[in-house]
N, CA, C, O and CB atoms as a CASP TS submission, in Angstrom:
PFRMAT TS
TARGET T0000
AUTHOR 0000-0000-0000
METHOD Language model
MODEL 1
PARENT N/A
ATOM      1  N   UNK     1      -6.053  28.214  38.372  1.00  0.00           N
ATOM      2  CA  UNK     1      -5.180  27.093  38.062  1.00  0.00           C
ATOM      3  C   UNK     1      -5.579  26.554  36.690  1.00  0.00           C
ATOM      4  O   UNK     1      -6.763  26.440  36.374  1.00  0.00           O
ATOM      5  CB  UNK     1      -5.267  25.978  39.162  1.00  0.00           C
ATOM      6  N   UNK     2      -4.589  26.230  35.897  1.00  0.00           N
ATOM      7  CA  UNK     2      -4.876  25.703  34.567  1.00  0.00           C
ATOM      8  C   UNK     2      -5.362  24.257  34.657  1.00  0.00           C
ATOM      9  O   UNK     2      -5.128  23.562  35.646  1.00  0.00           O
ATOM     10  CB  UNK     2      -3.628  25.794  33.669  1.00  0.00           C
ATOM     11  N   UNK     3      -6.031  23.834  33.614  1.00  0.00           N
ATOM     12  CA  UNK     3      -6.510  22.455  33.554  1.00  0.00           C
ATOM     13  C   UNK     3      -5.336  21.483  33.668  1.00  0.00           C
ATOM     14  O   UNK     3      -5.410  20.501  34.406  1.00  0.00           O
ATOM     15  CB  UNK     3      -7.292  22.207  32.242  1.00  0.00           C
ATOM     16  N   UNK     4      -4.264  21.754  32.944  1.00  0.00           N
ATOM     17  CA  UNK     4      -3.104  20.862  32.971  1.00  0.00           C
ATOM     18  C   UNK     4      -2.527  20.775  34.386  1.00  0.00           C
ATOM     19  O   UNK     4      -2.190  19.686  34.850  1.00  0.00           O
ATOM     20  CB  UNK     4      -2.023  21.349  31.980  1.00  0.00           C
ATOM     21  N   UNK     5      -2.411  21.908  35.068  1.00  0.00           N
ATOM     22  CA  UNK     5      -1.877  21.915  36.430  1.00  0.00           C
ATOM     23  C   UNK     5      -2.789  21.142  37.380  1.00  0.00           C
ATOM     24  O   UNK     5      -2.320  20.411  38.252  1.00  0.00           O
ATOM     25  CB  UNK     5      -1.698  23.355  36.927  1.00  0.00           C
ATOM     26  N   UNK     6      -4.095  21.313  37.197  1.00  0.00           N
ATOM     27  CA  UNK     6      -5.057  20.609  38.042  1.00  0.00           C
ATOM     28  C   UNK     6      -4.965  19.097  37.824  1.00  0.00           C
ATOM     29  O   UNK     6      -4.944  18.329  38.786  1.00  0.00           O
ATOM     30  CB  UNK     6      -6.486  21.102  37.756  1.00  0.00           C
ATOM     31  N   UNK     7      -4.911  18.675  36.562  1.00  0.00           N
ATOM     32  CA  UNK     7      -4.790  17.246  36.262  1.00  0.00           C
ATOM     33  C   UNK     7      -3.457  16.697  36.748  1.00  0.00           C
ATOM     34  O   UNK     7      -3.379  15.555  37.200  1.00  0.00           O
ATOM     35  CB  UNK     7      -4.944  16.998  34.758  1.00  0.00           C
ATOM     36  N   UNK     8      -2.426  17.493  36.657  1.00  0.00           N
ATOM     37  CA  UNK     8      -1.109  17.075  37.139  1.00  0.00           C
ATOM     38  C   UNK     8      -1.132  16.844  38.649  1.00  0.00           C
ATOM     39  O   UNK     8      -0.523  15.901  39.154  1.00  0.00           O
ATOM     40  CB  UNK     8      -0.045  18.127  36.780  1.00  0.00           C
ATOM     41  N   UNK     9      -1.837  17.711  39.354  1.00  0.00           N
ATOM     42  CA  UNK     9      -1.981  17.545  40.802  1.00  0.00           C
ATOM     43  C   UNK     9      -2.742  16.261  41.126  1.00  0.00           C
ATOM     44  O   UNK     9      -2.392  15.539  42.060  1.00  0.00           O
ATOM     45  CB  UNK     9      -2.705  18.759  41.415  1.00  0.00           C
ATOM     46  N   UNK    10      -3.792  15.984  40.340  1.00  0.00           N
ATOM     47  CA  UNK    10      -4.547  14.742  40.531  1.00  0.00           C
ATOM     48  C   UNK    10      -3.660  13.532  40.274  1.00  0.00           C
ATOM     49  O   UNK    10      -3.738  12.532  40.989  1.00  0.00           O
ATOM     50  CB  UNK    10      -5.776  14.705  39.602  1.00  0.00           C
ATOM     51  N   UNK    11      -2.816  13.628  39.250  1.00  0.00           N
ATOM     52  CA  UNK    11      -1.910  12.527  38.922  1.00  0.00           C
ATOM     53  C   UNK    11      -0.973  12.245  40.095  1.00  0.00           C
ATOM     54  O   UNK    11      -0.730  11.089  40.438  1.00  0.00           O
ATOM     55  CB  UNK    11      -1.095  12.851  37.649  1.00  0.00           C
ATOM     56  N   UNK    12      -0.459  13.288  40.694  1.00  0.00           N
ATOM     57  CA  UNK    12       0.427  13.130  41.836  1.00  0.00           C
ATOM     58  C   UNK    12      -0.294  12.448  43.006  1.00  0.00           C
ATOM     59  O   UNK    12       0.254  11.550  43.646  1.00  0.00           O
ATOM     60  CB  UNK    12       0.973  14.494  42.271  1.00  0.00           C
ATOM     61  N   UNK    13      -1.511  12.881  43.271  1.00  0.00           N
ATOM     62  CA  UNK    13      -2.298  12.269  44.343  1.00  0.00           C
ATOM     63  C   UNK    13      -2.590  10.809  44.035  1.00  0.00           C
ATOM     64  O   UNK    13      -2.495   9.954  44.916  1.00  0.00           O
ATOM     65  CB  UNK    13      -3.609  13.034  44.552  1.00  0.00           C
ATOM     66  N   UNK    14      -2.946  10.520  42.788  1.00  0.00           N
ATOM     67  CA  UNK    14      -3.229   9.147  42.379  1.00  0.00           C
ATOM     68  C   UNK    14      -1.988   8.266  42.526  1.00  0.00           C
ATOM     69  O   UNK    14      -2.083   7.117  42.956  1.00  0.00           O
ATOM     70  CB  UNK    14      -3.734   9.114  40.928  1.00  0.00           C
ATOM     71  N   UNK    15      -0.833   8.809  42.170  1.00  0.00           N
ATOM     72  CA  UNK    15       0.422   8.068  42.347  1.00  0.00           C
ATOM     73  C   UNK    15       0.627   7.690  43.811  1.00  0.00           C
ATOM     74  O   UNK    15       1.020   6.567  44.123  1.00  0.00           O
ATOM     75  CB  UNK    15       1.618   8.900  41.843  1.00  0.00           C
ATOM     76  N   UNK    16       0.355   8.641  44.704  1.00  0.00           N
ATOM     77  CA  UNK    16       0.526   8.395  46.135  1.00  0.00           C
ATOM     78  C   UNK    16      -0.463   7.344  46.642  1.00  0.00           C
ATOM     79  O   UNK    16      -0.096   6.480  47.438  1.00  0.00           O
ATOM     80  CB  UNK    16       0.355   9.699  46.920  1.00  0.00           C
ATOM     81  N   UNK    17      -1.697   7.417  46.190  1.00  0.00           N
ATOM     82  CA  UNK    17      -2.712   6.444  46.600  1.00  0.00           C
ATOM     83  C   UNK    17      -2.327   5.057  46.117  1.00  0.00           C
ATOM     84  O   UNK    17      -2.478   4.076  46.846  1.00  0.00           O
ATOM     85  CB  UNK    17      -4.102   6.835  46.055  1.00  0.00           C
ATOM     86  N   UNK    18      -1.829   4.972  44.890  1.00  0.00           N
ATOM     87  CA  UNK    18      -1.415   3.683  44.336  1.00  0.00           C
ATOM     88  C   UNK    18      -0.294   3.065  45.168  1.00  0.00           C
ATOM     89  O   UNK    18      -0.302   1.859  45.414  1.00  0.00           O
ATOM     90  CB  UNK    18      -0.962   3.848  42.879  1.00  0.00           C
ATOM     91  N   UNK    19       0.655   3.864  45.595  1.00  0.00           N
ATOM     92  CA  UNK    19       1.738   3.369  46.455  1.00  0.00           C
ATOM     93  C   UNK    19       1.178   2.858  47.778  1.00  0.00           C
ATOM     94  O   UNK    19       1.602   1.814  48.272  1.00  0.00           O
ATOM     95  CB  UNK    19       2.783   4.480  46.712  1.00  0.00           C
ATOM     96  N   UNK    20       0.230   3.588  48.348  1.00  0.00           N
ATOM     97  CA  UNK    20      -0.349   3.179  49.629  1.00  0.00           C
ATOM     98  C   UNK    20      -1.137   1.877  49.515  1.00  0.00           C
ATOM     99  O   UNK    20      -1.087   1.039  50.416  1.00  0.00           O
ATOM    100  CB  UNK    20      -1.251   4.277  50.166  1.00  0.00           C
ATOM    101  N   UNK    21      -1.859   1.706  48.419  1.00  0.00           N
ATOM    102  CA  UNK    21      -2.607   0.460  48.215  1.00  0.00           C
ATOM    103  C   UNK    21      -1.636  -0.704  48.035  1.00  0.00           C
ATOM    104  O   UNK    21      -1.859  -1.796  48.558  1.00  0.00           O
ATOM    105  CB  UNK    21      -3.549   0.576  46.985  1.00  0.00           C
ATOM    106  N   UNK    22      -0.569  -0.464  47.299  1.00  0.00           N
ATOM    107  CA  UNK    22       0.449  -1.493  47.105  1.00  0.00           C
ATOM    108  C   UNK    22       1.090  -1.888  48.439  1.00  0.00           C
ATOM    109  O   UNK    22       1.323  -3.068  48.699  1.00  0.00           O
ATOM    110  CB  UNK    22       1.526  -1.000  46.124  1.00  0.00           C
ATOM    111  N   UNK    23       1.367  -0.903  49.268  1.00  0.00           N
ATOM    112  CA  UNK    23       1.933  -1.188  50.595  1.00  0.00           C
ATOM    113  C   UNK    23       0.943  -1.983  51.445  1.00  0.00           C
ATOM    114  O   UNK    23       1.344  -2.887  52.178  1.00  0.00           O
ATOM    115  CB  UNK    23       2.315   0.126  51.315  1.00  0.00           C
ATOM    116  N   UNK    24      -0.338  -1.656  51.353  1.00  0.00           N
ATOM    117  CA  UNK    24      -1.356  -2.400  52.099  1.00  0.00           C
ATOM    118  C   UNK    24      -1.395  -3.853  51.629  1.00  0.00           C
ATOM    119  O   UNK    24      -1.561  -4.767  52.437  1.00  0.00           O
ATOM    120  CB  UNK    24      -2.749  -1.741  51.931  1.00  0.00           C
ATOM    121  N   UNK    25      -1.241  -4.063  50.316  1.00  0.00           N
ATOM    122  CA  UNK    25      -1.214  -5.431  49.779  1.00  0.00           C
ATOM    123  C   UNK    25      -0.046  -6.215  50.358  1.00  0.00           C
ATOM    124  O   UNK    25      -0.175  -7.400  50.667  1.00  0.00           O
ATOM    125  CB  UNK    25      -1.122  -5.410  48.242  1.00  0.00           C
ATOM    126  N   UNK    26       1.083  -5.554  50.502  1.00  0.00           N
ATOM    127  CA  UNK    26       2.265  -6.213  51.075  1.00  0.00           C
ATOM    128  C   UNK    26       1.992  -6.666  52.513  1.00  0.00           C
ATOM    129  O   UNK    26       2.430  -7.741  52.922  1.00  0.00           O
ATOM    130  CB  UNK    26       3.484  -5.262  51.040  1.00  0.00           C
ATOM    131  N   UNK    27       1.278  -5.851  53.265  1.00  0.00           N
ATOM    132  CA  UNK    27       0.968  -6.191  54.656  1.00  0.00           C
ATOM    133  C   UNK    27       0.058  -7.419  54.710  1.00  0.00           C
ATOM    134  O   UNK    27       0.226  -8.282  55.572  1.00  0.00           O
ATOM    135  CB  UNK    27       0.300  -4.992  55.376  1.00  0.00           C
ATOM    136  N   UNK    28      -0.897  -7.494  53.796  1.00  0.00           N
ATOM    137  CA  UNK    28      -1.886  -8.569  53.814  1.00  0.00           C
ATOM    138  C   UNK    28      -1.344  -9.857  53.193  1.00  0.00           C
ATOM    139  O   UNK    28      -1.745 -10.957  53.574  1.00  0.00           O
ATOM    140  CB  UNK    28      -3.143  -8.131  53.078  1.00  0.00           C
ATOM    141  N   UNK    29      -0.421  -9.704  52.225  1.00  0.00           N
ATOM    142  CA  UNK    29       0.131 -10.885  51.542  1.00  0.00           C
ATOM    143  C   UNK    29       0.761 -11.816  52.583  1.00  0.00           C
ATOM    144  O   UNK    29       1.467 -11.365  53.484  1.00  0.00           O
ATOM    145  CB  UNK    29       1.192 -10.466  50.459  1.00  0.00           C
ATOM    146  N   UNK    30       0.501 -13.098  52.451  1.00  0.00           N
ATOM    147  CA  UNK    30       1.055 -14.076  53.380  1.00  0.00           C
ATOM    148  C   UNK    30       0.151 -14.373  54.566  1.00  0.00           C
ATOM    149  O   UNK    30       0.453 -15.240  55.386  1.00  0.00           O
ATOM    150  CB  UNK    30       2.373 -13.599  53.878  1.00  0.00           C
ATOM    151  N   UNK    31      -0.966 -13.645  54.654  1.00  0.00           N
ATOM    152  CA  UNK    31      -1.926 -13.933  55.716  1.00  0.00           C
ATOM    153  C   UNK    31      -3.023 -14.826  55.136  1.00  0.00           C
ATOM    154  O   UNK    31      -2.979 -15.209  53.967  1.00  0.00           O
ATOM    155  CB  UNK    31      -2.528 -12.609  56.318  1.00  0.00           C
ATOM    156  N   UNK    32      -3.991 -15.142  55.966  1.00  0.00           N
ATOM    157  CA  UNK    32      -5.098 -15.973  55.486  1.00  0.00           C
ATOM    158  C   UNK    32      -6.251 -15.128  54.939  1.00  0.00           C
ATOM    159  O   UNK    32      -7.358 -15.637  54.759  1.00  0.00           O
ATOM    160  CB  UNK    32      -5.605 -16.870  56.612  1.00  0.00           C
ATOM    161  N   UNK    33      -6.004 -13.858  54.676  1.00  0.00           N
ATOM    162  CA  UNK    33      -7.043 -12.948  54.190  1.00  0.00           C
ATOM    163  C   UNK    33      -6.976 -12.774  52.673  1.00  0.00           C
ATOM    164  O   UNK    33      -6.756 -11.676  52.163  1.00  0.00           O
ATOM    165  CB  UNK    33      -6.913 -11.587  54.875  1.00  0.00           C
ATOM    166  N   UNK    34      -7.171 -13.890  51.971  1.00  0.00           N
ATOM    167  CA  UNK    34      -7.153 -13.853  50.506  1.00  0.00           C
ATOM    168  C   UNK    34      -8.260 -12.965  49.945  1.00  0.00           C
ATOM    169  O   UNK    34      -8.102 -12.368  48.880  1.00  0.00           O
ATOM    170  CB  UNK    34      -7.289 -15.263  49.945  1.00  0.00           C
ATOM    171  N   UNK    35      -9.382 -12.880  50.662  1.00  0.00           N
ATOM    172  CA  UNK    35     -10.478 -12.024  50.212  1.00  0.00           C
ATOM    173  C   UNK    35     -10.051 -10.560  50.184  1.00  0.00           C
ATOM    174  O   UNK    35     -10.316  -9.847  49.215  1.00  0.00           O
ATOM    175  CB  UNK    35     -11.701 -12.200  51.120  1.00  0.00           C
ATOM    176  N   UNK    36      -9.396 -10.121  51.243  1.00  0.00           N
ATOM    177  CA  UNK    36      -8.918  -8.745  51.334  1.00  0.00           C
ATOM    178  C   UNK    36      -7.812  -8.488  50.319  1.00  0.00           C
ATOM    179  O   UNK    36      -7.778  -7.433  49.685  1.00  0.00           O
ATOM    180  CB  UNK    36      -8.416  -8.443  52.750  1.00  0.00           C
ATOM    181  N   UNK    37      -6.923  -9.436  50.167  1.00  0.00           N
ATOM    182  CA  UNK    37      -5.832  -9.289  49.208  1.00  0.00           C
ATOM    183  C   UNK    37      -6.389  -9.180  47.785  1.00  0.00           C
ATOM    184  O   UNK    37      -5.916  -8.368  46.991  1.00  0.00           O
ATOM    185  CB  UNK    37      -4.850 -10.479  49.317  1.00  0.00           C
ATOM    186  N   UNK    38      -7.389  -9.995  47.471  1.00  0.00           N
ATOM    187  CA  UNK    38      -8.024  -9.910  46.160  1.00  0.00           C
ATOM    188  C   UNK    38      -8.649  -8.548  45.917  1.00  0.00           C
ATOM    189  O   UNK    38      -8.529  -7.992  44.825  1.00  0.00           O
ATOM    190  CB  UNK    38      -9.076 -10.984  46.022  1.00  0.00           C
ATOM    191  N   UNK    39      -9.316  -8.007  46.933  1.00  0.00           N
ATOM    192  CA  UNK    39      -9.909  -6.678  46.811  1.00  0.00           C
ATOM    193  C   UNK    39      -8.825  -5.621  46.574  1.00  0.00           C
ATOM    194  O   UNK    39      -8.979  -4.744  45.724  1.00  0.00           O
ATOM    195  CB  UNK    39     -10.723  -6.334  48.075  1.00  0.00           C
ATOM    196  N   UNK    40      -7.737  -5.711  47.326  1.00  0.00           N
ATOM    197  CA  UNK    40      -6.646  -4.746  47.166  1.00  0.00           C
ATOM    198  C   UNK    40      -6.029  -4.837  45.775  1.00  0.00           C
ATOM    199  O   UNK    40      -5.689  -3.811  45.185  1.00  0.00           O
ATOM    200  CB  UNK    40      -5.569  -4.975  48.231  1.00  0.00           C
ATOM    201  N   UNK    41      -5.879  -6.042  45.247  1.00  0.00           N
ATOM    202  CA  UNK    41      -5.351  -6.205  43.888  1.00  0.00           C
ATOM    203  C   UNK    41      -6.311  -5.594  42.867  1.00  0.00           C
ATOM    204  O   UNK    41      -5.876  -4.954  41.910  1.00  0.00           O
ATOM    205  CB  UNK    41      -5.113  -7.701  43.571  1.00  0.00           C
ATOM    206  N   UNK    42      -7.616  -5.792  43.068  1.00  0.00           N
ATOM    207  CA  UNK    42      -8.605  -5.197  42.161  1.00  0.00           C
ATOM    208  C   UNK    42      -8.531  -3.672  42.206  1.00  0.00           C
ATOM    209  O   UNK    42      -8.585  -3.009  41.170  1.00  0.00           O
ATOM    210  CB  UNK    42     -10.028  -5.670  42.526  1.00  0.00           C
ATOM    211  N   UNK    43      -8.409  -3.135  43.393  1.00  0.00           N
ATOM    212  CA  UNK    43      -8.285  -1.684  43.554  1.00  0.00           C
ATOM    213  C   UNK    43      -7.024  -1.191  42.855  1.00  0.00           C
ATOM    214  O   UNK    43      -7.050  -0.176  42.159  1.00  0.00           O
ATOM    215  CB  UNK    43      -8.259  -1.295  45.053  1.00  0.00           C
ATOM    216  N   UNK    44      -5.926  -1.908  43.041  1.00  0.00           N
ATOM    217  CA  UNK    44      -4.662  -1.515  42.421  1.00  0.00           C
ATOM    218  C   UNK    44      -4.789  -1.508  40.891  1.00  0.00           C
ATOM    219  O   UNK    44      -4.325  -0.574  40.237  1.00  0.00           O
ATOM    220  CB  UNK    44      -3.527  -2.468  42.862  1.00  0.00           C
ATOM    221  N   UNK    45      -5.406  -2.529  40.329  1.00  0.00           N
ATOM    222  CA  UNK    45      -5.599  -2.575  38.872  1.00  0.00           C
ATOM    223  C   UNK    45      -6.467  -1.413  38.392  1.00  0.00           C
ATOM    224  O   UNK    45      -6.176  -0.801  37.364  1.00  0.00           O
ATOM    225  CB  UNK    45      -6.239  -3.913  38.458  1.00  0.00           C
ATOM    226  N   UNK    46      -7.519  -1.115  39.125  1.00  0.00           N
ATOM    227  CA  UNK    46      -8.395  -0.006  38.743  1.00  0.00           C
ATOM    228  C   UNK    46      -7.657   1.327  38.803  1.00  0.00           C
ATOM    229  O   UNK    46      -7.821   2.178  37.930  1.00  0.00           O
ATOM    230  CB  UNK    46      -9.627   0.036  39.650  1.00  0.00           C
ATOM    231  N   UNK    47      -6.854   1.495  39.829  1.00  0.00           N
ATOM    232  CA  UNK    47      -6.082   2.736  39.952  1.00  0.00           C
ATOM    233  C   UNK    47      -5.041   2.857  38.841  1.00  0.00           C
ATOM    234  O   UNK    47      -4.796   3.951  38.333  1.00  0.00           O
ATOM    235  CB  UNK    47      -5.395   2.800  41.319  1.00  0.00           C
ATOM    236  N   UNK    48      -4.435   1.743  38.469  1.00  0.00           N
ATOM    237  CA  UNK    48      -3.463   1.774  37.376  1.00  0.00           C
ATOM    238  C   UNK    48      -4.145   2.157  36.067  1.00  0.00           C
ATOM    239  O   UNK    48      -3.582   2.903  35.265  1.00  0.00           O
ATOM    240  CB  UNK    48      -2.761   0.408  37.234  1.00  0.00           C
ATOM    241  N   UNK    49      -5.361   1.646  35.849  1.00  0.00           N
ATOM    242  CA  UNK    49      -6.109   2.014  34.655  1.00  0.00           C
ATOM    243  C   UNK    49      -6.455   3.506  34.694  1.00  0.00           C
ATOM    244  O   UNK    49      -6.337   4.199  33.683  1.00  0.00           O
ATOM    245  CB  UNK    49      -7.393   1.159  34.532  1.00  0.00           C
ATOM    246  N   UNK    50      -6.877   3.992  35.844  1.00  0.00           N
ATOM    247  CA  UNK    50      -7.189   5.412  35.988  1.00  0.00           C
ATOM    248  C   UNK    50      -5.941   6.255  35.765  1.00  0.00           C
ATOM    249  O   UNK    50      -6.017   7.334  35.178  1.00  0.00           O
ATOM    250  CB  UNK    50      -7.786   5.698  37.378  1.00  0.00           C
ATOM    251  N   UNK    51      -4.806   5.776  36.223  1.00  0.00           N
ATOM    252  CA  UNK    51      -3.537   6.478  36.049  1.00  0.00           C
ATOM    253  C   UNK    51      -3.200   6.621  34.561  1.00  0.00           C
ATOM    254  O   UNK    51      -2.792   7.694  34.117  1.00  0.00           O
ATOM    255  CB  UNK    51      -2.405   5.734  36.787  1.00  0.00           C
ATOM    256  N   UNK    52      -3.369   5.549  33.801  1.00  0.00           N
ATOM    257  CA  UNK    52      -3.102   5.605  32.358  1.00  0.00           C
ATOM    258  C   UNK    52      -4.044   6.585  31.664  1.00  0.00           C
ATOM    259  O   UNK    52      -3.617   7.359  30.807  1.00  0.00           O
ATOM    260  CB  UNK    52      -3.243   4.207  31.730  1.00  0.00           C
ATOM    261  N   UNK    53      -5.318   6.553  32.031  1.00  0.00           N
ATOM    262  CA  UNK    53      -6.291   7.456  31.399  1.00  0.00           C
ATOM    263  C   UNK    53      -6.017   8.903  31.781  1.00  0.00           C
ATOM    264  O   UNK    53      -6.187   9.809  30.965  1.00  0.00           O
ATOM    265  CB  UNK    53      -7.727   7.071  31.798  1.00  0.00           C
ATOM    266  N   UNK    54      -5.597   9.117  33.009  1.00  0.00           N
ATOM    267  CA  UNK    54      -5.278  10.470  33.444  1.00  0.00           C
ATOM    268  C   UNK    54      -4.049  10.997  32.714  1.00  0.00           C
ATOM    269  O   UNK    54      -3.988  12.181  32.383  1.00  0.00           O
ATOM    270  CB  UNK    54      -5.053  10.508  34.956  1.00  0.00           C
ATOM    271  N   UNK    55      -3.073  10.134  32.460  1.00  0.00           N
ATOM    272  CA  UNK    55      -1.897  10.553  31.668  1.00  0.00           C
ATOM    273  C   UNK    55      -2.321  10.992  30.265  1.00  0.00           C
ATOM    274  O   UNK    55      -1.819  11.987  29.744  1.00  0.00           O
ATOM    275  CB  UNK    55      -0.859   9.396  31.571  1.00  0.00           C
ATOM    276  N   UNK    56      -3.247  10.246  29.658  1.00  0.00           N
ATOM    277  CA  UNK    56      -3.742  10.624  28.327  1.00  0.00           C
ATOM    278  C   UNK    56      -4.471  11.974  28.394  1.00  0.00           C
ATOM    279  O   UNK    56      -4.319  12.816  27.508  1.00  0.00           O
ATOM    280  CB  UNK    56      -4.691   9.523  27.763  1.00  0.00           C
ATOM    281  N   UNK    57      -5.254  12.164  29.445  1.00  0.00           N
ATOM    282  CA  UNK    57      -5.948  13.434  29.610  1.00  0.00           C
ATOM    283  C   UNK    57      -4.950  14.578  29.812  1.00  0.00           C
ATOM    284  O   UNK    57      -5.148  15.679  29.297  1.00  0.00           O
ATOM    285  CB  UNK    57      -6.921  13.359  30.797  1.00  0.00           C
ATOM    286  N   UNK    58      -3.901  14.316  30.548  1.00  0.00           N
ATOM    287  CA  UNK    58      -2.849  15.316  30.739  1.00  0.00           C
ATOM    288  C   UNK    58      -2.238  15.716  29.408  1.00  0.00           C
ATOM    289  O   UNK    58      -2.046  16.902  29.137  1.00  0.00           O
ATOM    290  CB  UNK    58      -1.762  14.784  31.678  1.00  0.00           C
ATOM    291  N   UNK    59      -1.936  14.742  28.588  1.00  0.00           N
ATOM    292  CA  UNK    59      -1.366  15.026  27.269  1.00  0.00           C
ATOM    293  C   UNK    59      -2.334  15.860  26.437  1.00  0.00           C
ATOM    294  O   UNK    59      -1.920  16.809  25.771  1.00  0.00           O
ATOM    295  CB  UNK    59      -1.024  13.715  26.531  1.00  0.00           C
ATOM    296  N   UNK    60      -3.602  15.517  26.470  1.00  0.00           N
ATOM    297  CA  UNK    60      -4.600  16.249  25.706  1.00  0.00           C
ATOM    298  C   UNK    60      -4.786  17.661  26.241  1.00  0.00           C
ATOM    299  O   UNK    60      -4.977  18.598  25.466  1.00  0.00           O
ATOM    300  CB  UNK    60      -5.924  15.508  25.724  1.00  0.00           C
ATOM    301  N   UNK    61      -4.731  17.821  27.559  1.00  0.00           N
ATOM    302  CA  UNK    61      -4.934  19.129  28.170  1.00  0.00           C
ATOM    303  C   UNK    61      -3.767  20.067  27.895  1.00  0.00           C
ATOM    304  O   UNK    61      -3.929  21.287  27.920  1.00  0.00           O
ATOM    305  CB  UNK    61      -5.137  18.982  29.667  1.00  0.00           C
ATOM    306  N   UNK    62      -2.600  19.507  27.635  1.00  0.00           N
ATOM    307  CA  UNK    62      -1.440  20.356  27.365  1.00  0.00           C
ATOM    308  C   UNK    62      -1.692  21.252  26.155  1.00  0.00           C
ATOM    309  O   UNK    62      -1.181  22.370  26.097  1.00  0.00           O
ATOM    310  CB  UNK    62      -0.189  19.497  27.135  1.00  0.00           C
ATOM    311  N   UNK    63      -2.469  20.773  25.198  1.00  0.00           N
ATOM    312  CA  UNK    63      -2.743  21.572  24.008  1.00  0.00           C
ATOM    313  C   UNK    63      -3.776  22.668  24.270  1.00  0.00           C
ATOM    314  O   UNK    63      -3.916  23.586  23.463  1.00  0.00           O
ATOM    315  CB  UNK    63      -3.222  20.676  22.885  1.00  0.00           C
ATOM    316  N   UNK    64      -4.496  22.582  25.382  1.00  0.00           N
ATOM    317  CA  UNK    64      -5.518  23.590  25.697  1.00  0.00           C
ATOM    318  C   UNK    64      -4.959  24.790  26.448  1.00  0.00           C
ATOM    319  O   UNK    64      -5.489  25.896  26.342  1.00  0.00           O
ATOM    320  CB  UNK    64      -6.622  22.964  26.514  1.00  0.00           C
ATOM    321  N   UNK    65      -3.899  24.574  27.199  1.00  0.00           N
ATOM    322  CA  UNK    65      -3.338  25.654  28.013  1.00  0.00           C
ATOM    323  C   UNK    65      -2.496  26.590  27.145  1.00  0.00           C
ATOM    324  O   UNK    65      -1.679  26.141  26.341  1.00  0.00           O
ATOM    325  CB  UNK    65      -2.485  25.079  29.168  1.00  0.00           C
ATOM    326  N   UNK    66      -2.704  27.880  27.319  1.00  0.00           N
ATOM    327  CA  UNK    66      -1.886  28.831  26.557  1.00  0.00           C
ATOM    328  C   UNK    66      -0.427  28.753  27.001  1.00  0.00           C
ATOM    329  O   UNK    66      -0.142  28.525  28.176  1.00  0.00           O
ATOM    330  CB  UNK    66      -2.422  30.274  26.731  1.00  0.00           C
ATOM    331  N   UNK    67       0.482  28.939  26.070  1.00  0.00           N
ATOM    332  CA  UNK    67       1.924  28.863  26.376  1.00  0.00           C
ATOM    333  C   UNK    67       2.416  30.115  27.029  1.00  0.00           C
ATOM    334  O   UNK    67       3.599  30.220  27.351  1.00  0.00           O
ATOM    335  CB  UNK    67       2.730  28.604  25.123  1.00  0.00           C
TER
END
Protein backbone atom coordinates (compact mmCIF):
# COMPACT_ATOMS: atom_id res chain seq x y z
CA UNK A 1 0.00 0.00 0.00
CA UNK A 2 1.32 3.43 -0.85
CA UNK A 3 1.95 6.04 1.80
CA UNK A 4 -0.77 8.27 0.34
CA UNK A 5 -3.30 5.41 0.39
CA UNK A 6 -2.38 4.55 3.97
CA UNK A 7 -2.73 8.16 5.12
CA UNK A 8 -6.00 8.45 3.22
CA UNK A 9 -7.32 5.42 5.09
CA UNK A 10 -6.28 7.02 8.38
CA UNK A 11 -8.06 10.22 7.36
CA UNK A 12 -11.25 8.29 6.73
CA UNK A 13 -11.02 6.59 10.13
CA UNK A 14 -10.31 9.92 11.83
CA UNK A 15 -13.34 11.46 10.12
CA UNK A 16 -15.51 8.65 11.50
CA UNK A 17 -14.10 9.00 15.02
CA UNK A 18 -14.71 12.75 14.92
CA UNK A 19 -18.36 12.17 13.99
CA UNK A 20 -18.75 9.69 16.84
CA UNK A 21 -17.24 12.07 19.39
CA UNK A 22 -19.52 14.84 18.15
CA UNK A 23 -22.53 12.54 18.51
CA UNK A 24 -21.43 11.65 22.06
CA UNK A 25 -21.26 15.39 22.85
CA UNK A 26 -24.84 15.77 21.65
CA UNK A 27 -25.96 13.02 24.03
CA UNK A 28 -24.23 14.65 27.00
CA UNK A 29 -25.20 18.25 26.15
CA UNK A 30 -28.08 19.40 28.35
CA UNK A 31 -27.21 17.07 31.21
CA UNK A 32 -25.48 17.98 34.44
CA UNK A 33 -22.23 16.36 33.25
CA UNK A 34 -20.32 19.50 32.28
CA UNK A 35 -17.07 17.73 33.17
CA UNK A 36 -17.70 15.01 30.59
CA UNK A 37 -18.91 17.49 28.01
CA UNK A 38 -15.76 19.56 28.50
CA UNK A 39 -13.61 16.47 27.98
CA UNK A 40 -15.52 15.57 24.81
CA UNK A 41 -15.08 19.11 23.46
CA UNK A 42 -11.33 18.91 24.19
CA UNK A 43 -11.13 15.58 22.39
CA UNK A 44 -13.06 17.00 19.44
CA UNK A 45 -10.69 19.98 19.17
CA UNK A 46 -7.66 17.70 19.32
CA UNK A 47 -9.08 15.45 16.63
CA UNK A 48 -9.84 18.43 14.42
CA UNK A 49 -6.23 19.58 14.80
CA UNK A 50 -5.01 16.08 13.96
CA UNK A 51 -7.34 16.06 10.95
CA UNK A 52 -5.82 19.30 9.61
CA UNK A 53 -2.28 18.00 10.10
CA UNK A 54 -3.14 14.71 8.45
CA UNK A 55 -4.55 16.58 5.43
CA UNK A 56 -1.23 18.44 5.14
CA UNK A 57 0.63 15.15 5.37
CA UNK A 58 -1.62 13.71 2.67
CA UNK A 59 -0.79 16.61 0.38
CA UNK A 60 2.92 16.16 1.04
CA UNK A 61 2.75 12.39 0.52
CA UNK A 62 1.10 12.82 -2.86
CA UNK A 63 4.44 14.01 -4.23
CA UNK A 64 6.20 10.87 -2.96
CA UNK A 65 3.99 8.30 -4.66
CA UNK A 66 4.90 7.39 -8.22
CA UNK A 67 2.23 8.29 -10.79
